[in-house]
Wavefront OBJ file of the C-alpha trace (Angstrom):
o trace
v -76.342 114.064 133.324
v -74.125 114.406 130.270
v -75.309 113.333 126.847
v -74.919 109.603 126.275
v -74.775 107.559 123.103
v -77.011 104.567 122.471
v -74.431 102.202 123.947
v -73.925 104.309 127.065
v -77.433 105.322 128.046
v -81.156 104.891 127.692
v -84.153 107.225 127.672
v -87.846 106.415 127.864
v -91.072 108.203 128.752
v -94.687 107.551 129.578
v -97.678 109.839 130.210
v -96.336 111.634 133.302
v -92.770 110.436 133.781
v -89.539 110.411 131.797
v -86.480 108.288 132.574
v -82.905 109.061 131.553
v -80.019 106.773 132.376
v -76.334 106.451 131.719
v -73.915 103.649 132.526
v -70.210 103.043 132.396
v -67.805 100.320 133.452
v -66.730 100.766 137.057
v -64.873 98.674 139.573
v -67.496 99.233 142.240
v -70.669 99.235 140.077
v -73.929 100.303 141.626
v -77.060 102.254 140.849
v -77.705 105.889 141.770
v -81.086 107.579 141.454
v -82.103 111.195 141.010
v -85.537 112.821 140.855
v -86.792 116.045 139.338
v -90.246 117.397 140.078
v -90.622 121.012 139.007
v -93.063 123.659 140.124
v -94.362 124.005 136.594
v -95.763 120.461 136.682
v -96.721 120.185 140.368
v -97.669 123.589 141.763
v -98.113 122.626 145.407
v -95.145 121.559 147.516
v -97.168 118.709 148.997
v -97.772 117.330 145.486
v -94.068 117.570 144.598
v -93.164 115.758 147.817
v -95.769 113.063 147.113
v -94.419 112.434 143.606
v -90.843 112.198 144.919
v -91.953 109.790 147.658
v -93.638 107.545 145.078
v -90.537 107.604 142.852
v -88.191 106.827 145.758
v -90.322 103.847 146.763
v -90.407 102.490 143.190
v -86.613 102.835 142.952
v -86.094 101.185 146.308
v -88.012 98.139 145.059
v -86.178 98.031 141.704
v -82.648 98.647 143.047
v -81.775 94.983 143.650
v -82.775 93.825 140.169
v -81.025 96.786 138.525
v -77.793 96.158 140.442
v -77.928 92.469 139.540
v -78.483 93.273 135.847
v -75.771 95.952 135.724
v -72.984 93.544 136.814
v -69.933 95.773 137.155
v -71.404 98.904 135.627
v -72.117 102.148 137.430
v -75.649 103.201 136.469
v -77.102 106.680 136.986
v -80.890 106.985 136.668
v -82.953 110.185 136.654
v -86.744 110.125 136.857
v -88.528 113.366 135.958
v -92.142 114.504 136.148
v -92.651 115.710 132.575
v -96.351 116.575 132.451
v -98.486 118.725 134.748
v -100.469 116.838 137.341
v -104.239 117.038 136.872
v -106.308 119.345 139.067
v -107.148 117.923 142.471
v -110.837 117.481 141.593
v -110.201 116.002 138.106
v -108.573 112.754 139.291
v -108.699 111.179 142.750
v -105.316 111.338 144.478
v -105.250 107.588 145.139
v -105.751 106.882 141.440
v -103.026 109.368 140.485
v -100.609 107.778 142.963
v -101.313 104.321 141.522
v -100.787 105.620 137.973
v -97.487 107.303 138.877
v -96.219 104.195 140.642
v -97.237 101.969 137.725
v -95.397 104.273 135.284
v -92.285 104.346 137.446
v -92.310 100.559 137.796
v -92.786 100.117 134.029
v -89.944 102.512 133.169
v -87.578 100.850 135.631
v -88.500 97.393 134.302
v -87.722 98.508 130.732
v -84.394 99.909 131.937
v -83.571 96.621 133.668
v -84.270 94.686 130.462
v -82.147 97.115 128.435
v -79.221 96.773 130.844
v -79.570 92.980 130.906
v -79.211 92.941 127.093
v -75.839 94.694 127.210
v -72.831 92.550 126.339
v -70.838 91.394 129.367
v -67.848 93.448 130.382
v -64.530 91.913 129.362
v -62.192 91.121 132.243
l 1 2 3 4 5 6 7 8 9 10 11 12 13 14 15 16 17 18 19 20 21 22 23 24 25 26 27 28 29 30 31 32 33 34 35 36 37 38 39 40 41 42 43 44 45 46 47 48 49 50 51 52 53 54 55 56 57 58 59 60 61 62 63 64 65 66 67 68 69 70 71 72 73 74 75 76 77 78 79 80 81 82 83 84 85 86 87 88 89 90 91 92 93 94 95 96 97 98 99 100 101 102 103 104 105 106 107 108 109 110 111 112 113 114 115 116 117 118 119 120 121 122 123
């Protein structure tokens, strides 16, 4: 994702996740999602797959509202695991999954509000 100015993109982060987005006027608007979960932050492949599954599900639920808010803009969104996951015995997996999903939902909700505040595209 190329660097974007304040009027062309948005970045936000929470404890475990970071969100980067960019938008531009486009005839066929729409929202595209990307995910990055590196080995440095999730050592086991099963943990990386679990994080990506949680992020895909959060994006699937937020897609409709984001497309409605974008109204004629093409929006690219990247969610990234930015902090190492805790050891398996430090935090129950169910609690970690709930925390990741809550963070993803919160970041996507903030993005939706930011996009909704953009001035309408001139015809």
